[in-house]
One Martini backbone bead per residue (centre of mass of N, CA, C, O) as a GRO file, in nm:
protein
   91
    1MET     BB    1  -0.766   2.867  -1.594
    2LYS     BB    2  -0.523   2.927  -1.367
    3GLY     BB    3  -0.446   2.712  -1.172
    4TYR     BB    4  -0.518   2.611  -0.858
    5PRO     BB    5  -0.720   2.564  -0.625
    6LYS     BB    6  -0.712   2.650  -0.257
    7SER     BB    7  -1.026   2.594  -0.224
    8VAL     BB    8  -1.340   2.500  -0.205
    9ARG     BB    9  -1.463   2.762  -0.301
   10GLU     BB   10  -1.296   2.784  -0.560
   11ALA     BB   11  -1.381   2.513  -0.682
   12VAL     BB   12  -1.683   2.573  -0.702
   13LYS     BB   13  -1.667   2.826  -0.872
   14ARG     BB   14  -1.536   2.683  -1.113
   15LEU     BB   15  -1.752   2.470  -1.166
   16LEU     BB   16  -1.982   2.674  -1.223
   17LEU     BB   17  -1.832   2.770  -1.488
   18GLU     BB   18  -1.772   2.479  -1.635
   19LEU     BB   19  -2.044   2.375  -1.614
   20SER     BB   20  -2.320   2.284  -1.733
   21ASP     BB   21  -2.648   2.318  -1.689
   22ARG     BB   22  -2.708   2.018  -1.706
   23ASP     BB   23  -2.502   1.920  -1.497
   24LYS     BB   24  -2.609   2.085  -1.262
   25LEU     BB   25  -2.891   1.954  -1.261
   26VAL     BB   26  -2.802   1.669  -1.200
   27ILE     BB   27  -2.669   1.732  -0.929
   28GLN     BB   28  -2.910   1.875  -0.794
   29ASN     BB   29  -3.106   1.603  -0.841
   30THR     BB   30  -2.930   1.466  -0.641
   31LEU     BB   31  -2.875   1.284  -0.390
   32GLU     BB   32  -2.654   1.307  -0.145
   33GLU     BB   33  -2.610   0.986  -0.112
   34ASP     BB   34  -2.540   0.978  -0.450
   35LEU     BB   35  -2.261   1.125  -0.515
   36SER     BB   36  -2.079   0.865  -0.561
   37LEU     BB   37  -2.160   0.827  -0.865
   38PHE     BB   38  -1.923   1.057  -0.944
   39HIS     BB   39  -1.633   0.936  -0.902
   40PHE     BB   40  -1.571   0.874  -1.234
   41THR     BB   41  -1.629   1.173  -1.317
   42TRP     BB   42  -1.639   1.461  -1.172
   43ALA     BB   43  -1.441   1.378  -0.944
   44ASN     BB   44  -1.213   1.310  -1.138
   45TYR     BB   45  -1.183   1.588  -1.253
   46VAL     BB   46  -1.107   1.722  -0.989
   47ARG     BB   47  -0.851   1.559  -0.929
   48ASN     BB   48  -0.705   1.642  -1.196
   49GLU     BB   49  -0.761   1.966  -1.235
   50PHE     BB   50  -0.684   2.034  -0.906
   51GLY     BB   51  -0.422   1.860  -0.807
   52LEU     BB   52  -0.466   1.610  -0.609
   53TRP     BB   53  -0.233   1.419  -0.736
   54LYS     BB   54  -0.019   1.686  -0.706
   55ASN     BB   55  -0.025   1.812  -0.421
   56ASN     BB   56  -0.261   2.017  -0.336
   57GLU     BB   57  -0.233   2.118  -0.025
   58GLU     BB   58  -0.433   2.348   0.013
   59LEU     BB   59  -0.685   2.191  -0.077
   60LEU     BB   60  -0.656   1.942   0.097
   61LYS     BB   61  -0.665   2.100   0.369
   62ASP     BB   62  -0.945   2.231   0.323
   63CYS     BB   63  -1.101   1.959   0.297
   64LEU     BB   64  -0.897   1.816   0.544
   65PRO     BB   65  -0.826   1.965   0.839
   66GLU     BB   66  -0.864   1.702   1.059
   67THR     BB   67  -0.639   1.552   0.882
   68ASN     BB   68  -0.350   1.378   0.763
   69GLU     BB   69  -0.532   1.232   0.557
   70ARG     BB   70  -0.501   1.335   0.212
   71SER     BB   71  -0.731   1.237   0.005
   72PRO     BB   72  -0.838   1.277  -0.313
   73ASP     BB   73  -1.109   1.133  -0.283
   74GLU     BB   74  -1.213   1.289  -0.036
   75ALA     BB   75  -1.179   1.573  -0.150
   76SER     BB   76  -1.377   1.539  -0.389
   77SER     BB   77  -1.621   1.489  -0.207
   78VAL     BB   78  -1.623   1.762  -0.069
   79ILE     BB   79  -1.661   1.928  -0.329
   80MET     BB   80  -1.922   1.795  -0.431
   81LYS     BB   81  -2.090   1.871  -0.182
   82ALA     BB   82  -2.051   2.176  -0.207
   83LEU     BB   83  -2.177   2.197  -0.483
   84TRP     BB   84  -2.450   2.081  -0.411
   85LYS     BB   85  -2.520   2.297  -0.197
   86SER     BB   86  -2.507   2.536  -0.391
   87LEU     BB   87  -2.737   2.430  -0.579
   88GLN     BB   88  -2.956   2.421  -0.360
   89ALA     BB   89  -2.949   2.730  -0.290
   90SER     BB   90  -3.029   2.807  -0.607
   91ALA     BB   91  -3.329   2.666  -0.630
   0.00000   0.00000   0.00000
């Protein structure tokens, strides 16, 4: 896929296409409060592949609309939580 996602929804949709079924199952079976365990793995992938370190302002703003501090780390957490919720809904 070309270009960076511009919204959390687009990012989740892309992750659902890119992650293996096994990876999705691991995320789905993780407790919500334990999602931070993925900070250096899948969340790092999100930060790098979705341009969060390269000022993908549209995605950063969609992740953190109520703050001026648009941290790539926080944004990736928002995306991972949205992915987790999507996987919970499909369980």
